[in-house]
C-alpha positions as CSV (number, residue, x, y, z in Angstrom):
1,M,6.4,21.6,-16.4
2,K,4.0,24.1,-16.9
3,I,1.9,22.9,-14.1
4,L,4.9,23.3,-11.9
5,L,4.8,26.7,-12.9
6,R,1.6,27.4,-12.4
7,L,1.6,26.2,-8.9
8,Q,4.8,27.8,-8.1
9,F,3.5,30.9,-9.2
10,T,0.0,30.5,-7.3
11,I,2.1,29.6,-3.9
12,C,3.9,32.7,-4.3
13,V,0.6,34.8,-4.8
14,L,-1.5,33.1,-1.9
15,V,1.4,33.8,0.4
16,F,1.7,37.9,-1.1
17,L,-2.5,37.7,-0.3
18,S,-1.8,36.5,3.4
19,T,0.9,38.7,4.2
20,F,-1.4,41.5,2.8
21,F,-4.6,40.8,4.7
22,S,-2.2,39.7,8.0
23,A,-0.2,43.2,8.0
24,N,-2.7,45.9,6.7
25,G,-2.5,48.9,8.3
26,Q,1.3,48.6,9.7
27,E,3.3,51.5,9.6
28,N,7.0,50.6,7.6
29,W,5.8,47.3,6.1
30,S,5.5,46.3,2.3
31,V,5.3,43.1,0.7
32,S,7.1,42.7,-2.8
33,L,6.4,39.8,-5.7
34,Q,8.9,39.5,-8.4
35,T,9.7,36.9,-11.3
36,Y,12.5,36.4,-13.2
37,K,14.3,35.3,-16.4
38,G,18.2,34.6,-16.5
39,A,21.2,32.5,-17.2
40,I,23.3,30.1,-15.6
41,L,27.0,31.6,-16.2
42,P,29.2,28.8,-17.1
43,H,32.2,29.5,-14.7
44,S,33.5,25.6,-14.8
45,N,33.4,23.1,-17.9
46,N,31.9,20.6,-15.5
47,I,28.6,22.3,-15.8
48,Q,28.3,22.9,-19.1
49,H,25.8,19.7,-19.7
50,L,23.5,21.4,-17.0
51,I,23.3,24.5,-19.0
52,T,20.4,23.3,-21.6
53,N,17.8,26.3,-21.0
54,K,17.1,30.0,-19.1
55,P,15.7,29.4,-15.3
56,T,12.9,31.2,-14.8
57,G,11.6,32.1,-11.0
58,Y,9.6,34.2,-8.7
59,L,10.7,36.0,-5.6
60,F,8.5,36.5,-2.6
61,S,9.4,39.4,-0.3
62,L,8.3,40.8,3.1
63,N,10.4,44.2,4.5
64,H,10.2,46.4,7.1
65,R,11.9,49.6,7.0
66,V,13.8,50.8,10.0
67,N,12.2,53.5,11.6
68,G,14.8,55.8,12.9
69,S,14.6,54.9,16.7
70,K,18.8,53.6,16.7
71,E,21.8,55.1,15.5
72,W,22.5,52.4,13.0
73,H,19.2,53.5,11.2
74,H,20.2,56.8,10.6
75,T,24.1,55.9,9.3
76,Y,22.4,53.5,6.7
77,R,19.8,55.9,5.5
78,F,16.9,54.2,6.6
79,P,17.1,50.4,5.1
80,E,14.9,47.6,5.4
81,V,15.7,44.3,6.6
82,G,12.8,41.9,6.1
83,F,12.8,37.7,4.6
84,S,12.5,36.3,1.0
85,F,11.4,32.9,-0.3
86,H,12.8,32.4,-3.8
87,T,11.4,29.4,-6.6
88,Q,13.9,28.9,-9.6
89,N,13.1,26.2,-12.1
90,N,16.0,25.3,-14.2
91,H,14.3,23.7,-16.9
92,N,16.6,20.9,-17.1
93,E,15.9,17.1,-15.4
94,T,18.7,16.6,-14.0
95,L,19.7,20.1,-12.3
96,G,16.3,20.1,-11.0
97,D,14.7,23.1,-8.9
98,L,15.4,25.6,-6.6
99,Y,13.6,26.8,-3.5
100,G,15.5,29.2,-0.7
101,F,14.4,31.2,1.9
102,Y,16.7,34.0,3.0
103,G,17.0,36.9,5.1
104,H,17.4,39.8,3.7
105,Y,19.1,43.7,3.8
106,N,17.4,46.4,1.3
107,F,19.8,49.7,1.3
108,Y,18.6,52.9,-0.8
109,F,20.6,55.3,-2.8
110,F,19.6,58.7,-4.8
111,Q,16.6,59.5,-3.0
112,R,15.5,55.9,-2.4
113,R,15.1,55.0,-6.3
114,L,17.7,52.5,-6.5
115,Q,17.6,49.7,-4.3
116,F,20.4,47.4,-3.7
117,R,19.3,44.0,-1.8
118,V,21.7,41.2,-0.2
119,G,20.7,38.0,1.2
120,Q,21.5,34.9,2.8
121,G,19.7,32.0,3.6
122,V,19.3,27.9,2.7
123,A,18.1,26.1,-0.4
124,Y,17.1,23.2,-1.4
125,A,17.4,21.3,-4.3
126,T,14.9,18.7,-5.5
127,N,17.4,16.7,-7.7
128,P,20.9,16.4,-6.0
129,Y,23.8,14.4,-7.3
130,N,23.3,10.0,-6.9
131,K,25.6,8.1,-7.9
132,E,23.2,5.3,-9.1
133,T,20.2,7.8,-10.6
134,N,21.2,11.3,-11.2
135,F,25.6,10.8,-11.8
136,R,25.6,13.8,-14.2
137,N,24.5,16.4,-11.5
138,V,27.6,17.4,-10.6
139,A,26.5,21.2,-9.4
140,Y,24.7,19.9,-6.0
141,G,26.4,17.2,-4.0
142,S,23.4,17.8,-1.0
143,K,19.7,18.9,-1.0
144,F,20.3,21.2,1.3
145,M,22.9,24.5,0.7
146,P,23.6,27.8,1.8
147,S,22.8,30.5,-0.8
148,T,23.5,34.0,-1.4
149,Y,21.2,36.5,-3.3
150,F,22.1,40.1,-4.8
151,M,19.7,42.2,-6.4
152,L,20.3,45.8,-8.0
153,S,16.9,47.6,-8.9
154,Y,15.1,50.5,-10.0
155,D,12.2,50.7,-7.0
156,Q,9.3,53.2,-7.8
157,P,7.0,53.3,-4.5
158,R,3.1,54.0,-4.1
159,I,2.6,54.7,-8.1
160,W,-1.3,53.6,-7.3
161,N,-3.1,53.1,-3.8
162,N,0.5,52.0,-2.0
163,I,1.3,49.8,-4.9
164,G,4.9,50.7,-6.7
165,I,6.5,48.9,-9.0
166,N,10.4,47.6,-9.2
167,A,12.7,46.2,-11.9
168,G,16.3,45.2,-12.3
169,F,19.1,42.6,-11.8
170,L,19.2,39.5,-9.5
171,F,22.5,37.3,-9.2
172,V,21.8,33.9,-7.0
173,H,24.4,31.5,-6.1
174,H,23.7,28.3,-5.2
175,S,26.4,26.1,-3.4
176,N,27.0,23.7,-0.5
177,A,30.5,24.8,0.2
178,T,31.8,21.4,0.2
179,I,30.0,20.4,2.6
180,K,29.4,16.8,0.6
181,S,31.1,15.9,-2.9
182,P,30.3,17.1,-5.8
183,N,29.9,20.9,-5.3
184,T,30.7,22.4,-8.6
185,S,27.6,25.3,-7.7
186,T,25.6,27.4,-10.2
187,N,25.5,31.1,-10.5
188,T,22.6,32.5,-12.5
189,L,22.2,36.2,-13.4
190,G,18.7,37.0,-14.1
191,L,16.5,40.7,-14.7
192,N,13.4,40.8,-12.6
193,V,10.6,43.1,-12.4
194,G,7.4,43.1,-10.1
195,L,5.3,44.6,-7.9
196,T,5.6,46.3,-4.4
197,Y,2.5,46.9,-1.6
198,H,3.2,49.6,1.3
199,F,0.9,48.9,4.0
200,S,0.3,52.8,4.5
201,A,0.5,55.8,2.7
202,E,3.5,57.0,4.5
203,D,6.4,55.2,6.3
204,E,6.7,56.7,10.0
205,I,10.2,58.3,10.8
206,T,11.8,59.6,13.9
207,K,13.9,62.8,14.0
208,P,17.7,62.2,14.0
209,N,18.9,61.8,18.1
210,N,22.4,63.7,18.8
211,F,24.5,60.5,18.1
212,V,28.3,60.5,18.8
213,N,31.2,58.8,17.1
214,H,32.3,55.8,18.4
215,P,36.0,55.5,20.0
216,Q,38.4,54.3,17.1
217,N,40.4,52.4,18.8
218,F,42.7,49.7,17.8
219,R,41.1,45.9,18.9
220,Y,42.4,42.3,18.9
221,N,39.9,39.7,18.0
222,L,40.6,35.5,18.5
223,L,38.1,33.1,16.3
224,F,37.3,29.6,16.3
225,R,35.6,28.0,12.8
226,T,34.4,24.6,12.1
227,G,31.9,22.6,10.2
228,V,32.8,19.7,8.3
229,N,33.7,19.3,4.4
230,E,34.6,16.7,1.8
231,S,37.2,16.4,-0.6
232,H,36.8,16.8,-4.5
233,I,37.3,13.0,-4.2
234,I,33.9,11.5,-4.7
235,G,32.9,9.4,-1.4
236,M,35.5,10.0,0.6
237,G,32.9,11.0,3.2
238,Q,32.8,14.4,5.3
239,K,35.7,15.3,8.0
240,P,35.8,18.1,10.5
241,F,38.1,21.1,10.0
242,Y,39.2,23.6,12.3
243,H,40.2,27.1,11.3
244,I,41.8,29.7,14.2
245,A,42.3,32.9,13.3
246,A,43.8,36.2,15.1
247,I,42.7,39.7,13.8
248,F,44.2,43.1,14.7
249,E,41.8,45.8,13.3
250,K,41.4,49.4,13.4
251,P,38.0,51.3,13.0
252,L,37.8,53.6,10.0
253,N,34.5,55.2,11.0
254,N,30.9,54.2,12.5
255,Y,31.0,52.0,9.1
256,G,33.3,49.6,9.7
257,A,37.0,48.5,10.6
258,A,40.3,47.3,8.6
259,Q,41.4,44.3,9.5
260,L,44.8,42.4,9.5
261,G,45.1,38.8,10.6
262,V,46.8,35.2,10.1
263,D,44.7,31.8,9.7
264,V,45.7,28.4,10.4
265,F,43.8,25.8,8.7
266,L,43.8,22.3,9.9
267,S,41.3,20.1,7.8
268,Q,40.8,16.5,8.3
269,S,39.8,15.9,4.5
270,M,43.2,17.0,3.5
271,K,45.1,15.4,5.9
272,E,43.4,12.4,4.4
273,L,43.4,13.0,1.0
274,I,47.2,13.8,0.7
275,P,48.3,10.1,1.2
276,F,45.3,8.6,-0.8
277,L,46.7,10.9,-4.3
278,A,50.1,9.8,-3.5
279,T,48.9,6.0,-3.3
280,S,46.2,5.9,-5.8
281,F,47.1,9.0,-8.5
282,P,51.0,8.8,-8.6
283,E,50.3,10.8,-11.9
284,E,49.4,13.7,-9.7
285,G,53.3,13.8,-8.0
286,M,51.9,14.0,-4.6
287,D,54.3,13.0,-1.5
288,K,52.6,10.9,0.8
289,N,54.2,13.0,3.3
290,T,53.1,16.3,2.3
291,D,52.0,18.5,5.3
292,W,48.4,19.0,5.5
293,K,48.3,21.9,7.4
294,R,48.4,25.9,5.9
295,V,48.7,29.1,7.2
296,G,47.4,32.6,5.8
297,L,47.8,36.1,6.3
298,F,44.5,38.0,5.1
299,V,43.2,41.8,4.7
300,G,39.9,42.5,5.3
301,Y,37.0,44.7,6.2
302,E,34.4,44.0,9.5
303,W,31.1,46.5,7.8
304,Y,29.1,47.4,11.2
305,L,25.3,46.7,11.0
306,N,23.8,46.9,14.6
307,K,24.3,43.7,16.3
308,L,24.9,42.0,13.1
309,T,27.7,42.7,11.0
310,A,29.4,41.6,7.9
311,E,33.1,40.8,6.7
312,G,35.2,39.8,3.7
313,N,38.4,39.3,3.3
314,I,41.4,38.3,1.2
315,G,44.1,35.9,2.1
316,Y,47.5,34.4,0.9
317,Y,48.9,31.2,1.9
318,V,52.3,31.8,3.4
319,H,52.6,28.4,4.2
320,D,50.7,25.4,2.0
321,E,52.5,22.3,0.7
322,Y,49.7,20.8,-0.8
323,K,49.4,23.8,-3.5
324,K,46.3,22.2,-5.7
325,N,44.5,25.2,-4.6
326,T,45.4,28.9,-5.4
327,A,47.6,30.5,-3.2
328,F,45.1,33.0,-2.4
329,Y,41.6,32.3,-0.9
330,Q,38.5,34.7,0.2
331,R,36.1,34.4,2.9
332,L,32.7,36.4,3.3
333,G,30.8,36.4,6.1
334,L,28.0,37.3,9.1
335,R,28.9,37.8,12.8
336,Y,26.1,38.3,15.6
337,Y,27.2,39.9,18.7
338,V,25.6,38.3,21.8
339,T,27.6,41.1,23.8
340,P,30.1,44.0,22.9
341,N,32.9,41.3,23.2
342,V,31.5,38.2,22.5
343,F,30.2,37.0,19.0
344,G,28.9,34.1,16.8
345,I,30.5,33.6,13.1
346,M,29.1,32.3,9.9
347,S,31.0,32.5,6.9
348,L,31.8,30.8,3.3
349,K,35.8,29.7,2.7
350,T,36.3,30.0,-0.8
351,H,39.3,29.8,-3.8
352,F,37.8,32.5,-5.8
353,A,34.6,30.4,-7.6
354,K,35.5,27.0,-5.7
355,A,33.9,27.1,-2.1
356,E,36.0,24.7,0.4
357,A,34.4,25.2,3.7
358,F,31.0,26.4,5.2
359,E,32.1,28.0,8.6
360,V,30.5,28.5,11.8
361,G,32.2,29.0,15.0
362,V,33.0,31.7,17.7
363,G,34.8,35.0,18.4
364,Y,36.2,37.1,21.3
365,K,37.0,40.6,20.8
366,L,39.3,42.8,23.2
């Protein structure tokens, strides 16, 4: 185990050094290398047997501070965009280790001393669930899974020869969004500390232009999301789902817009699960004629970030005869605008800590 930890650390150092030598002398670029130690939060009784040690890991990041050439650079006080790679050793043979690659944004507050980072990417689990060789790992049902992390830390750049320090809190979520069962998932909360190297003595920032406010007109969205997921019954197989949404939005300012919408959920896995429960588990009290279709109303917010925007909403099922989940559902996602009207979607639909679907799709904004 110690050999593996040393190997992970060596890889991070080599990546750090190679990036340094290749990017040396470039404006607005920096790299950071951090280590963290934390705890897996016991959000479900199903993973209690997997929480035996404190996970440790490393986080390597490549960052680029925007230079002010676009309006959103000034709106968000010159954030950083970048890529990050993380390792997490869970110190549990059943749970295995995790490796993730992310795209991230760094936002700064209080004269750029407080850094808030949000990262979204894909993680790899070394020892996922296997009904024959690893049936106890109900946290990760697949080798690859979506992953999200948040970091809030104190940042002090250029203390000595462009080297700075960074320390704070890290939260990492690993879940395959029920693409394959089981998927109890894990949430890791840790303390991190590390070093940052800037490739120039100061960053290059352009003067603000005379930007104008955008029109604040009402707009309408039509979205289609799809993907595959599996019911909580292991072995039933992956089935497609189709989620359709219509949204009415009102921009509040240049930062984002409030949303009010309706969702229609058509899930083939639920369509097959209902008669299976009615026949195989009569104690569940499920009628085989229960409607598998669901309809929800939701409120939300779209946060503007150039062509890339983030959105979040919370909804309530106005029609749900299945009723095995909560009456409320949540969604976090990203949009990328190919044109001012057409966009691609990537989002995660959950019932609080329980993920239901990882969605991809397209949308049109009128």
